C-alpha positions as CSV (number, residue, x, y, z in Angstrom):
1,M,61.7,109.2,153.8
2,G,60.4,108.4,150.3
3,N,63.8,106.9,148.9
4,L,65.0,103.3,148.9
5,G,68.6,102.8,149.6
6,P,70.3,99.7,148.5
7,L,69.8,97.9,151.9
8,E,66.4,98.1,151.6
9,L,66.0,97.3,147.6
10,I,68.1,94.0,148.8
11,L,65.9,93.3,151.4
12,I,62.6,93.5,149.0
13,F,64.2,91.3,146.7
14,L,65.2,88.2,148.7
15,A,61.8,88.6,150.6
16,V,60.2,88.0,146.5
17,L,62.9,85.6,146.3
18,L,61.6,83.5,149.3
19,I,58.0,84.2,148.6
20,F,57.5,83.3,144.9
21,G,61.2,81.2,144.7
22,A,64.0,81.4,142.1
23,K,61.9,79.8,138.7
24,R,58.6,82.0,139.2
25,I,60.9,85.6,139.0
26,P,61.4,85.2,135.5
27,E,57.8,84.4,134.7
28,I,56.3,87.7,136.6
29,A,59.0,89.7,134.7
30,R,57.8,88.4,131.7
31,G,54.3,88.8,132.7
32,M,54.9,92.7,134.1
33,G,56.9,93.4,131.0
34,K,54.4,92.4,128.7
35,G,51.5,94.2,131.1
36,I,53.8,97.3,130.5
37,R,53.8,97.1,126.9
38,E,50.2,96.6,126.5
39,F,49.7,99.9,128.5
40,K,52.1,101.9,126.5
41,A,50.8,100.7,123.4
42,A,47.4,101.7,124.9
43,T,48.2,105.0,125.7
44,R,50.3,105.6,122.1
45,E,46.8,104.6,120.5
46,I,44.6,107.0,122.6
47,S,47.2,109.8,121.8
48,D,47.3,109.4,117.9
49,E,43.5,109.3,117.9
50,L,43.5,112.6,119.7
51,T,46.1,114.0,117.2
52,I,44.4,112.9,114.4
53,E,40.9,114.5,116.1
54,E,43.2,118.1,116.6
55,S,44.3,118.2,113.2
56,K,40.8,117.7,111.6
57,T,39.6,120.4,113.8
58,Q,42.7,122.8,112.8
59,R,41.3,122.2,109.1
60,V,38.0,123.4,109.3
61,Q,38.6,127.4,109.4
62,P,35.7,129.8,109.5
63,P,34.9,131.9,106.3
64,R,36.9,134.7,105.7
65,P,35.4,138.5,105.2
66,P,35.3,140.0,102.0
67,V,38.5,141.8,100.4
68,Q,38.1,145.5,100.9
69,G,38.1,145.9,96.6
70,T,35.3,143.4,96.4
71,P,31.8,144.2,97.4
72,A,29.9,142.0,99.5
73,P,26.6,140.3,97.7
74,R,23.3,142.4,98.1
75,T,20.0,141.2,98.8
76,P,16.9,142.4,96.9
77,E,15.1,144.9,99.2
78,E,11.4,144.7,99.5
79,P,9.7,148.5,99.0
80,A,8.5,150.0,102.1
81,R,4.4,149.7,102.7
82,P,2.3,152.4,103.7
83,S,1.0,151.6,107.4
84,T,-2.3,150.7,107.6
85,E,-2.6,151.9,111.4
86,G,-2.8,155.1,111.1
87,D,-5.6,155.2,108.9
88,A,-7.3,152.9,111.5
89,D,-7.2,155.1,114.2
90,R,-8.0,158.0,112.2
91,S,-11.4,156.9,111.0
92,R,-12.0,155.8,114.6
93,S,-11.4,159.3,115.9
94,E,-13.7,161.1,113.3
95,P,-17.2,161.6,114.5
């Protein structure tokens, strides 16, 4: 149903020839060619931009974990402070 045979193509060409005339057909074809070229250039430009962005994101890598033989740097720890809350509870319960 969707295939065009040679007879249909000839009828379409004759209808276009009758509507536009023999002088206008080359102009129309040139305009269509320019439009197709501009469309291809725009799609190529967009695909180039996307590949550039993908290559930038692939270059950024997360930091690697330290090797087994190398100890990880340590941060100084604060000494534990005695809790004063327990002392406050005891003073309240004492008579």
